[in-house]
Each structure stands twice: as C-alpha cells, then as structure tokens.
MARLUM-585408 format. One record per residue (C-alpha): residue in one letter; x, y, z; residue number from 1; chain. Coordinates in nm, 3 decimals, decimal comma. Layout:
// MARLUM-585408
<r><r>A</r><x>X</x><y>Y</y><z>Z</z><k>NUM</k><c>A</c></r>
...
// end
This chain:
// MARLUM-585408
<r><r>M</r><x>-0,877</x><y>0,686</y><z>0,569</z><k>1</k><c>A</c></r>
<r><r>L</r><x>-0,544</x><y>0,514</y><z>0,381</z><k>2</k><c>A</c></r>
<r><r>F</r><x>-0,299</x><y>0,729</y><z>0,526</z><k>3</k><c>A</c></r>
<r><r>D</r><x>-0,198</x><y>0,887</y><z>0,852</z><k>4</k><c>A</c></r>
<r><r>R</r><x>-0,137</x><y>1,247</y><z>0,707</z><k>5</k><c>A</c></r>
<r><r>E</r><x>-0,108</x><y>1,437</y><z>1,077</z><k>6</k><c>A</c></r>
<r><r>L</r><x>0,249</x><y>1,168</y><z>1,130</z><k>7</k><c>A</c></r>
<r><r>L</r><x>0,369</x><y>1,256</y><z>0,744</z><k>8</k><c>A</c></r>
<r><r>R</r><x>0,354</x><y>1,627</y><z>0,887</z><k>9</k><c>A</c></r>
<r><r>Q</r><x>0,523</x><y>1,570</y><z>1,190</z><k>10</k><c>A</c></r>
<r><r>N</r><x>0,780</x><y>1,334</y><z>1,008</z><k>11</k><c>A</c></r>
<r><r>R</r><x>0,845</x><y>1,621</y><z>0,710</z><k>12</k><c>A</c></r>
<r><r>R</r><x>0,897</x><y>1,828</y><z>1,009</z><k>13</k><c>A</c></r>
<r><r>R</r><x>1,175</x><y>1,607</y><z>1,193</z><k>14</k><c>A</c></r>
<r><r>G</r><x>1,341</x><y>1,580</y><z>0,830</z><k>15</k><c>A</c></r>
<r><r>V</r><x>1,629</x><y>1,781</y><z>0,718</z><k>16</k><c>A</c></r>
<r><r>K</r><x>1,609</x><y>1,982</y><z>0,451</z><k>17</k><c>A</c></r>
<r><r>N</r><x>1,896</x><y>1,814</y><z>0,217</z><k>18</k><c>A</c></r>
<r><r>N</r><x>1,610</x><y>1,582</y><z>0,077</z><k>19</k><c>A</c></r>
<r><r>F</r><x>1,861</x><y>1,497</y><z>-0,226</z><k>20</k><c>A</c></r>
<r><r>L</r><x>1,578</x><y>1,312</y><z>-0,395</z><k>21</k><c>A</c></r>
<r><r>Q</r><x>1,336</x><y>1,583</y><z>-0,383</z><k>22</k><c>A</c></r>
<r><r>Q</r><x>1,585</x><y>1,809</y><z>-0,570</z><k>23</k><c>A</c></r>
<r><r>E</r><x>1,650</x><y>1,553</y><z>-0,832</z><k>24</k><c>A</c></r>
<r><r>V</r><x>1,243</x><y>1,573</y><z>-0,872</z><k>25</k><c>A</c></r>
<r><r>S</r><x>1,238</x><y>1,918</y><z>-0,860</z><k>26</k><c>A</c></r>
<r><r>N</r><x>1,533</x><y>1,955</y><z>-1,153</z><k>27</k><c>A</c></r>
<r><r>R</r><x>1,299</x><y>1,714</y><z>-1,372</z><k>28</k><c>A</c></r>
<r><r>I</r><x>0,995</x><y>1,899</y><z>-1,292</z><k>29</k><c>A</c></r>
<r><r>N</r><x>1,188</x><y>2,186</y><z>-1,422</z><k>30</k><c>A</c></r>
<r><r>E</r><x>1,269</x><y>2,048</y><z>-1,752</z><k>31</k><c>A</c></r>
<r><r>N</r><x>0,922</x><y>1,910</y><z>-1,804</z><k>32</k><c>A</c></r>
<r><r>L</r><x>0,811</x><y>2,328</y><z>-1,793</z><k>33</k><c>A</c></r>
<r><r>D</r><x>1,063</x><y>2,405</y><z>-2,003</z><k>34</k><c>A</c></r>
<r><r>L</r><x>0,928</x><y>2,142</y><z>-2,275</z><k>35</k><c>A</c></r>
<r><r>L</r><x>0,572</x><y>2,381</y><z>-2,234</z><k>36</k><c>A</c></r>
<r><r>N</r><x>0,773</x><y>2,683</y><z>-2,314</z><k>37</k><c>A</c></r>
<r><r>R</r><x>0,529</x><y>2,911</y><z>-2,176</z><k>38</k><c>A</c></r>
<r><r>E</r><x>0,542</x><y>3,168</y><z>-1,901</z><k>39</k><c>A</c></r>
<r><r>F</r><x>0,333</x><y>3,092</y><z>-1,574</z><k>40</k><c>A</c></r>
<r><r>K</r><x>0,246</x><y>3,423</y><z>-1,379</z><k>41</k><c>A</c></r>
<r><r>N</r><x>0,101</x><y>3,244</y><z>-1,078</z><k>42</k><c>A</c></r>
<r><r>I</r><x>0,223</x><y>2,948</y><z>-0,942</z><k>43</k><c>A</c></r>
<r><r>L</r><x>0,143</x><y>2,737</y><z>-0,605</z><k>44</k><c>A</c></r>
<r><r>E</r><x>0,356</x><y>2,426</y><z>-0,464</z><k>45</k><c>A</c></r>
<r><r>I</r><x>0,125</x><y>2,224</y><z>-0,275</z><k>46</k><c>A</c></r>
<r><r>D</r><x>0,220</x><y>1,957</y><z>-0,065</z><k>47</k><c>A</c></r>
<r><r>E</r><x>-0,169</x><y>1,957</y><z>0,198</z><k>48</k><c>A</c></r>
<r><r>E</r><x>-0,450</x><y>1,730</y><z>0,063</z><k>49</k><c>A</c></r>
<r><r>N</r><x>-0,667</x><y>1,942</y><z>0,242</z><k>50</k><c>A</c></r>
<r><r>F</r><x>-0,656</x><y>2,356</y><z>0,100</z><k>51</k><c>A</c></r>
<r><r>S</r><x>-0,881</x><y>2,632</y><z>-0,004</z><k>52</k><c>A</c></r>
<r><r>Y</r><x>-0,796</x><y>2,805</y><z>-0,226</z><k>53</k><c>A</c></r>
<r><r>P</r><x>-1,062</x><y>3,039</y><z>-0,448</z><k>54</k><c>A</c></r>
<r><r>E</r><x>-1,144</x><y>2,906</y><z>-0,841</z><k>55</k><c>A</c></r>
<r><r>N</r><x>-0,938</x><y>3,034</y><z>-1,138</z><k>56</k><c>A</c></r>
<r><r>V</r><x>-0,655</x><y>3,193</y><z>-0,951</z><k>57</k><c>A</c></r>
<r><r>F</r><x>-0,359</x><y>2,983</y><z>-1,030</z><k>58</k><c>A</c></r>
<r><r>D</r><x>-0,211</x><y>2,939</y><z>-1,419</z><k>59</k><c>A</c></r>
<r><r>L</r><x>0,013</x><y>2,589</y><z>-1,284</z><k>60</k><c>A</c></r>
<r><r>V</r><x>-0,025</x><y>2,404</y><z>-0,946</z><k>61</k><c>A</c></r>
<r><r>L</r><x>0,298</x><y>2,138</y><z>-0,920</z><k>62</k><c>A</c></r>
<r><r>S</r><x>0,286</x><y>1,873</y><z>-0,669</z><k>63</k><c>A</c></r>
<r><r>N</r><x>0,704</x><y>1,684</y><z>-0,565</z><k>64</k><c>A</c></r>
<r><r>L</r><x>0,662</x><y>1,378</y><z>-0,393</z><k>65</k><c>A</c></r>
<r><r>D</r><x>0,340</x><y>1,354</y><z>-0,219</z><k>66</k><c>A</c></r>
<r><r>F</r><x>0,055</x><y>1,241</y><z>-0,504</z><k>67</k><c>A</c></r>
<r><r>H</r><x>0,144</x><y>0,921</y><z>-0,367</z><k>68</k><c>A</c></r>
<r><r>L</r><x>0,039</x><y>0,968</y><z>-0,033</z><k>69</k><c>A</c></r>
<r><r>I</r><x>-0,315</x><y>1,193</y><z>-0,039</z><k>70</k><c>A</c></r>
<r><r>N</r><x>-0,575</x><y>0,946</y><z>0,081</z><k>71</k><c>A</c></r>
<r><r>E</r><x>-0,865</x><y>1,089</y><z>-0,183</z><k>72</k><c>A</c></r>
<r><r>I</r><x>-0,744</x><y>1,135</y><z>-0,546</z><k>73</k><c>A</c></r>
<r><r>P</r><x>-1,059</x><y>1,201</y><z>-0,726</z><k>74</k><c>A</c></r>
<r><r>Q</r><x>-1,131</x><y>1,410</y><z>-0,508</z><k>75</k><c>A</c></r>
<r><r>Y</r><x>-0,772</x><y>1,576</y><z>-0,488</z><k>76</k><c>A</c></r>
<r><r>L</r><x>-0,746</x><y>1,655</y><z>-0,809</z><k>77</k><c>A</c></r>
<r><r>I</r><x>-1,115</x><y>1,788</y><z>-0,856</z><k>78</k><c>A</c></r>
<r><r>K</r><x>-1,016</x><y>2,066</y><z>-0,619</z><k>79</k><c>A</c></r>
<r><r>V</r><x>-0,625</x><y>2,123</y><z>-0,810</z><k>80</k><c>A</c></r>
<r><r>K</r><x>-0,825</x><y>2,173</y><z>-1,133</z><k>81</k><c>A</c></r>
<r><r>S</r><x>-1,077</x><y>2,380</y><z>-0,970</z><k>82</k><c>A</c></r>
<r><r>I</r><x>-0,791</x><y>2,637</y><z>-0,860</z><k>83</k><c>A</c></r>
<r><r>L</r><x>-0,678</x><y>2,645</y><z>-1,164</z><k>84</k><c>A</c></r>
<r><r>Q</r><x>-0,739</x><y>2,916</y><z>-1,425</z><k>85</k><c>A</c></r>
<r><r>P</r><x>-0,819</x><y>2,841</y><z>-1,809</z><k>86</k><c>A</c></r>
<r><r>G</r><x>-0,551</x><y>2,618</y><z>-1,988</z><k>87</k><c>A</c></r>
<r><r>G</r><x>-0,349</x><y>2,634</y><z>-1,628</z><k>88</k><c>A</c></r>
<r><r>V</r><x>-0,076</x><y>2,343</y><z>-1,610</z><k>89</k><c>A</c></r>
<r><r>F</r><x>-0,112</x><y>2,056</y><z>-1,315</z><k>90</k><c>A</c></r>
<r><r>I</r><x>0,231</x><y>1,836</y><z>-1,294</z><k>91</k><c>A</c></r>
<r><r>A</r><x>0,233</x><y>1,657</y><z>-0,964</z><k>92</k><c>A</c></r>
<r><r>S</r><x>0,596</x><y>1,354</y><z>-0,966</z><k>93</k><c>A</c></r>
<r><r>F</r><x>0,544</x><y>1,071</y><z>-0,754</z><k>94</k><c>A</c></r>
<r><r>F</r><x>0,669</x><y>0,683</y><z>-0,642</z><k>95</k><c>A</c></r>
<r><r>G</r><x>0,547</x><y>0,442</y><z>-0,914</z><k>96</k><c>A</c></r>
<r><r>E</r><x>0,462</x><y>0,123</y><z>-0,845</z><k>97</k><c>A</c></r>
<r><r>E</r><x>0,799</x><y>-0,054</y><z>-0,824</z><k>98</k><c>A</c></r>
<r><r>N</r><x>0,989</x><y>0,196</y><z>-0,618</z><k>99</k><c>A</c></r>
<r><r>L</r><x>1,203</x><y>0,068</y><z>-0,364</z><k>100</k><c>A</c></r>
<r><r>S</r><x>1,110</x><y>-0,284</y><z>-0,488</z><k>101</k><c>A</c></r>
<r><r>E</r><x>1,434</x><y>-0,394</y><z>-0,352</z><k>102</k><c>A</c></r>
<r><r>L</r><x>1,346</x><y>-0,256</y><z>0,022</z><k>103</k><c>A</c></r>
<r><r>A</r><x>1,002</x><y>-0,443</y><z>-0,020</z><k>104</k><c>A</c></r>
<r><r>H</r><x>1,085</x><y>-0,813</y><z>-0,100</z><k>105</k><c>A</c></r>
<r><r>V</r><x>1,370</x><y>-0,782</y><z>0,196</z><k>106</k><c>A</c></r>
<r><r>L</r><x>1,129</x><y>-0,625</y><z>0,452</z><k>107</k><c>A</c></r>
<r><r>H</r><x>0,883</x><y>-0,950</y><z>0,355</z><k>108</k><c>A</c></r>
<r><r>K</r><x>1,153</x><y>-1,179</y><z>0,352</z><k>109</k><c>A</c></r>
<r><r>T</r><x>1,264</x><y>-1,008</y><z>0,709</z><k>110</k><c>A</c></r>
<r><r>E</r><x>0,975</x><y>-1,002</y><z>0,847</z><k>111</k><c>A</c></r>
<r><r>N</r><x>0,836</x><y>-1,382</y><z>0,736</z><k>112</k><c>A</c></r>
<r><r>E</r><x>1,143</x><y>-1,495</y><z>0,883</z><k>113</k><c>A</c></r>
<r><r>I</r><x>1,085</x><y>-1,330</y><z>1,246</z><k>114</k><c>A</c></r>
<r><r>Y</r><x>0,761</x><y>-1,327</y><z>1,293</z><k>115</k><c>A</c></r>
<r><r>G</r><x>0,639</x><y>-1,549</y><z>1,064</z><k>116</k><c>A</c></r>
<r><r>G</r><x>0,432</x><y>-1,340</y><z>0,845</z><k>117</k><c>A</c></r>
<r><r>I</r><x>0,411</x><y>-0,998</y><z>0,686</z><k>118</k><c>A</c></r>
<r><r>S</r><x>0,227</x><y>-0,652</y><z>0,800</z><k>119</k><c>A</c></r>
<r><r>P</r><x>0,175</x><y>-0,300</y><z>0,566</z><k>120</k><c>A</c></r>
<r><r>R</r><x>0,482</x><y>-0,138</y><z>0,559</z><k>121</k><c>A</c></r>
<r><r>M</r><x>0,531</x><y>-0,041</y><z>0,177</z><k>122</k><c>A</c></r>
<r><r>P</r><x>0,254</x><y>0,227</y><z>0,053</z><k>123</k><c>A</c></r>
<r><r>P</r><x>0,004</x><y>0,152</y><z>-0,221</z><k>124</k><c>A</c></r>
<r><r>T</r><x>0,105</x><y>0,286</y><z>-0,535</z><k>125</k><c>A</c></r>
<r><r>I</r><x>-0,074</x><y>0,430</y><z>-0,842</z><k>126</k><c>A</c></r>
<r><r>D</r><x>0,092</x><y>0,257</y><z>-1,220</z><k>127</k><c>A</c></r>
<r><r>V</r><x>0,158</x><y>0,493</y><z>-1,518</z><k>128</k><c>A</c></r>
<r><r>K</r><x>-0,182</x><y>0,412</y><z>-1,721</z><k>129</k><c>A</c></r>
<r><r>T</r><x>-0,410</x><y>0,460</y><z>-1,428</z><k>130</k><c>A</c></r>
<r><r>A</r><x>-0,266</x><y>0,826</y><z>-1,318</z><k>131</k><c>A</c></r>
<r><r>A</r><x>-0,291</x><y>0,924</y><z>-1,670</z><k>132</k><c>A</c></r>
<r><r>A</r><x>-0,685</x><y>0,740</y><z>-1,624</z><k>133</k><c>A</c></r>
<r><r>L</r><x>-0,726</x><y>0,923</y><z>-1,355</z><k>134</k><c>A</c></r>
<r><r>L</r><x>-0,641</x><y>1,319</y><z>-1,437</z><k>135</k><c>A</c></r>
<r><r>N</r><x>-0,858</x><y>1,230</y><z>-1,772</z><k>136</k><c>A</c></r>
<r><r>K</r><x>-1,161</x><y>1,140</y><z>-1,505</z><k>137</k><c>A</c></r>
<r><r>A</r><x>-1,113</x><y>1,474</y><z>-1,271</z><k>138</k><c>A</c></r>
<r><r>G</r><x>-1,140</x><y>1,627</y><z>-1,662</z><k>139</k><c>A</c></r>
<r><r>F</r><x>-0,799</x><y>1,775</y><z>-1,754</z><k>140</k><c>A</c></r>
<r><r>Q</r><x>-0,719</x><y>1,761</y><z>-2,094</z><k>141</k><c>A</c></r>
<r><r>N</r><x>-0,427</x><y>1,624</y><z>-2,243</z><k>142</k><c>A</c></r>
<r><r>P</r><x>-0,315</x><y>1,404</y><z>-1,985</z><k>143</k><c>A</c></r>
<r><r>I</r><x>0,055</x><y>1,292</y><z>-1,972</z><k>144</k><c>A</c></r>
<r><r>S</r><x>0,199</x><y>1,004</y><z>-1,751</z><k>145</k><c>A</c></r>
<r><r>D</r><x>0,549</x><y>0,853</y><z>-1,795</z><k>146</k><c>A</c></r>
<r><r>F</r><x>0,844</x><y>0,745</y><z>-1,553</z><k>147</k><c>A</c></r>
<r><r>D</r><x>1,177</x><y>0,721</y><z>-1,465</z><k>148</k><c>A</c></r>
<r><r>K</r><x>1,398</x><y>0,536</y><z>-1,226</z><k>149</k><c>A</c></r>
<r><r>I</r><x>1,680</x><y>0,721</y><z>-1,027</z><k>150</k><c>A</c></r>
<r><r>L</r><x>1,941</x><y>0,403</y><z>-0,911</z><k>151</k><c>A</c></r>
<r><r>V</r><x>2,105</x><y>0,498</y><z>-0,560</z><k>152</k><c>A</c></r>
<r><r>E</r><x>2,449</x><y>0,277</y><z>-0,401</z><k>153</k><c>A</c></r>
<r><r>Y</r><x>2,403</x><y>0,288</y><z>-0,096</z><k>154</k><c>A</c></r>
<r><r>S</r><x>2,750</x><y>0,148</y><z>0,097</z><k>155</k><c>A</c></r>
<r><r>D</r><x>2,482</x><y>0,003</y><z>0,412</z><k>156</k><c>A</c></r>
<r><r>P</r><x>2,121</x><y>-0,110</y><z>0,338</z><k>157</k><c>A</c></r>
<r><r>L</r><x>2,015</x><y>0,050</y><z>0,661</z><k>158</k><c>A</c></r>
<r><r>D</r><x>2,189</x><y>0,425</y><z>0,536</z><k>159</k><c>A</c></r>
<r><r>L</r><x>1,883</x><y>0,368</y><z>0,260</z><k>160</k><c>A</c></r>
<r><r>L</r><x>1,642</x><y>0,336</y><z>0,565</z><k>161</k><c>A</c></r>
<r><r>K</r><x>1,718</x><y>0,663</y><z>0,695</z><k>162</k><c>A</c></r>
<r><r>D</r><x>1,713</x><y>0,844</y><z>0,440</z><k>163</k><c>A</c></r>
<r><r>L</r><x>1,377</x><y>0,780</y><z>0,381</z><k>164</k><c>A</c></r>
<r><r>K</r><x>1,275</x><y>0,878</y><z>0,718</z><k>165</k><c>A</c></r>
<r><r>M</r><x>1,512</x><y>1,234</y><z>0,669</z><k>166</k><c>A</c></r>
<r><r>M</r><x>1,215</x><y>1,263</y><z>0,364</z><k>167</k><c>A</c></r>
<r><r>G</r><x>0,961</x><y>1,232</y><z>0,574</z><k>168</k><c>A</c></r>
<r><r>Q</r><x>0,872</x><y>0,893</y><z>0,388</z><k>169</k><c>A</c></r>
<r><r>G</r><x>0,832</x><y>0,648</y><z>0,657</z><k>170</k><c>A</c></r>
<r><r>N</r><x>0,553</x><y>0,405</y><z>0,686</z><k>171</k><c>A</c></r>
<r><r>I</r><x>0,233</x><y>0,650</y><z>0,716</z><k>172</k><c>A</c></r>
<r><r>L</r><x>-0,032</x><y>0,380</y><z>0,699</z><k>173</k><c>A</c></r>
<r><r>H</r><x>-0,309</x><y>0,359</y><z>0,918</z><k>174</k><c>A</c></r>
<r><r>Q</r><x>-0,294</x><y>-0,028</y><z>0,946</z><k>175</k><c>A</c></r>
<r><r>R</r><x>0,117</x><y>-0,005</y><z>0,942</z><k>176</k><c>A</c></r>
<r><r>S</r><x>0,261</x><y>-0,221</y><z>1,150</z><k>177</k><c>A</c></r>
<r><r>R</r><x>0,312</x><y>-0,141</y><z>1,519</z><k>178</k><c>A</c></r>
<r><r>R</r><x>0,623</x><y>-0,338</y><z>1,536</z><k>179</k><c>A</c></r>
<r><r>F</r><x>0,982</x><y>-0,167</y><z>1,624</z><k>180</k><c>A</c></r>
<r><r>F</r><x>1,248</x><y>-0,172</y><z>1,420</z><k>181</k><c>A</c></r>
<r><r>T</r><x>1,445</x><y>-0,367</y><z>1,684</z><k>182</k><c>A</c></r>
<r><r>K</r><x>1,851</x><y>-0,380</y><z>1,630</z><k>183</k><c>A</c></r>
<r><r>N</r><x>1,822</x><y>-0,738</y><z>1,561</z><k>184</k><c>A</c></r>
<r><r>F</r><x>1,545</x><y>-0,664</y><z>1,243</z><k>185</k><c>A</c></r>
<r><r>L</r><x>1,737</x><y>-0,402</y><z>1,134</z><k>186</k><c>A</c></r>
<r><r>N</r><x>2,032</x><y>-0,646</y><z>1,134</z><k>187</k><c>A</c></r>
<r><r>K</r><x>1,870</x><y>-0,911</y><z>0,972</z><k>188</k><c>A</c></r>
<r><r>T</r><x>1,738</x><y>-0,612</y><z>0,719</z><k>189</k><c>A</c></r>
<r><r>S</r><x>2,109</x><y>-0,545</y><z>0,626</z><k>190</k><c>A</c></r>
<r><r>K</r><x>2,199</x><y>-0,904</y><z>0,625</z><k>191</k><c>A</c></r>
<r><r>N</r><x>1,910</x><y>-1,036</y><z>0,344</z><k>192</k><c>A</c></r>
<r><r>Y</r><x>1,969</x><y>-0,672</y><z>0,190</z><k>193</k><c>A</c></r>
<r><r>R</r><x>2,339</x><y>-0,794</y><z>0,068</z><k>194</k><c>A</c></r>
<r><r>E</r><x>2,284</x><y>-1,130</y><z>0,013</z><k>195</k><c>A</c></r>
<r><r>M</r><x>1,974</x><y>-0,994</y><z>-0,229</z><k>196</k><c>A</c></r>
<r><r>Y</r><x>2,091</x><y>-0,696</y><z>-0,383</z><k>197</k><c>A</c></r>
<r><r>G</r><x>2,455</x><y>-0,678</y><z>-0,308</z><k>198</k><c>A</c></r>
<r><r>A</r><x>2,700</x><y>-0,639</y><z>-0,569</z><k>199</k><c>A</c></r>
<r><r>S</r><x>3,057</x><y>-0,681</y><z>-0,626</z><k>200</k><c>A</c></r>
<r><r>S</r><x>3,162</x><y>-0,312</y><z>-0,510</z><k>201</k><c>A</c></r>
<r><r>G</r><x>3,047</x><y>-0,401</y><z>-0,154</z><k>202</k><c>A</c></r>
<r><r>K</r><x>2,721</x><y>-0,106</y><z>-0,197</z><k>203</k><c>A</c></r>
<r><r>V</r><x>2,358</x><y>-0,213</y><z>-0,282</z><k>204</k><c>A</c></r>
<r><r>L</r><x>2,188</x><y>-0,089</y><z>-0,514</z><k>205</k><c>A</c></r>
<r><r>A</r><x>1,766</x><y>0,105</y><z>-0,444</z><k>206</k><c>A</c></r>
<r><r>T</r><x>1,569</x><y>0,203</y><z>-0,716</z><k>207</k><c>A</c></r>
<r><r>F</r><x>1,355</x><y>0,491</y><z>-0,686</z><k>208</k><c>A</c></r>
<r><r>E</r><x>1,027</x><y>0,465</y><z>-0,991</z><k>209</k><c>A</c></r>
<r><r>I</r><x>0,894</x><y>0,835</y><z>-1,044</z><k>210</k><c>A</c></r>
<r><r>V</r><x>0,600</x><y>0,850</y><z>-1,211</z><k>211</k><c>A</c></r>
<r><r>T</r><x>0,545</x><y>1,218</y><z>-1,368</z><k>212</k><c>A</c></r>
<r><r>I</r><x>0,187</x><y>1,341</y><z>-1,496</z><k>213</k><c>A</c></r>
<r><r>I</r><x>0,130</x><y>1,662</y><z>-1,694</z><k>214</k><c>A</c></r>
<r><r>G</r><x>-0,255</x><y>1,777</y><z>-1,749</z><k>215</k><c>A</c></r>
<r><r>S</r><x>-0,418</x><y>2,185</y><z>-1,831</z><k>216</k><c>A</c></r>
<r><r>K</r><x>-0,768</x><y>2,249</y><z>-1,749</z><k>217</k><c>A</c></r>
// end
C-alpha cells in the first residue's frame, strides 16, 4: 500500500471546516454537472477507497480531492462503476502532476541543504491522459479528463503548509520521511521559497493543478 489512509482520516478529523480549495473545486464540479443538463436523484459523494454499496444504485458518484490518494485505483474504479446505475456518471477532481510544483522544488532544495539528500514528501501523481485511460480500462464510457490551475498568493510560505495540514493533505505516504519539520527546516523552507518564488509584492505563489475526470456507465 502506498498511502496510509488511516493517517488521512486522522488528518481530516483535525482539519478545519473552511476548506477554501475543496469548496472552489466543488463549485467547478457543479459547473461540469450543469453542462450535462440532466437531473440526478441518487447521488453519492465518496471519500473512502474501501466502501460497500449494492450494485446499480446511484446515478451520480462524486469524489472531490481524494482520487489522488487512492491505493488501488483500477479496483476502486471498477467498484465505483458497479454501484452506478446504467447511464450513471462518475466525476472526480484531484491534484495533478504539476500540483504545488513550487513547494516540491523548495522542499527538495531545503532537504538537500540540511540533510544532504531528499526523502518522499510529495505524493506521486496521475497525469491527464493516464486518468482518462484508467477510466476507459475500467469500462467507463466516453471518458473525459481535463485540468485547470488555481493560483493562490500567500503572505508567508509557511501559511501554505498550514493550509495543507488543515485540508488534511499532509504527507500520508507509508514511505514518508520520519524527519520532523524542525524550526530550522521551516525557516530554511520559508527563506528558499521567497528566494525562488517570491514576487515584488512580498508574497509568494502556490499553484494548485486540479484534474477533473468524467465517465459514464
């Protein structure tokens, strides 16, 4: 197993209710639903990879910012398809391969400077083409995948790390580094972030890449 889903649940329980990014992505999912121009009656929003529902029950299954943390994606998609009614729709939004590229570069630089090497801190990602191919392989009809980028300015780079923690998006890799974010590490991370991605305004930019996939049964 790549991800520690129990740790994910713990992180989410500690998170705040006001998750601005999840709300923004939810709004974008609703925009995609409006384009489908159909009424859904039996809807399931799912954020667990191990679930049990009868087959052919839901006409819409949604997943918001969770798909990128599923351990067994092919099996997960087959299970999602099984609980959909014929003609039912699955929509998932998740972080793409260029998500938080600035932070990834900064963490690599900081770890190299402090520890003389890097460790897994960012989860592996799924690109747009692979996401559509996974839907197709699971038997979904008319698979569609697209991506968008959401740019967020932060006054302090450490505020980004706090937001990720509050979103429940901390490092849940089983092979994650056990090194704590010491004060020295955090200060160095903030310094490197400002040097590498600081703007003239004094703020720093974080780029969230959101992939959206749609498939029907």
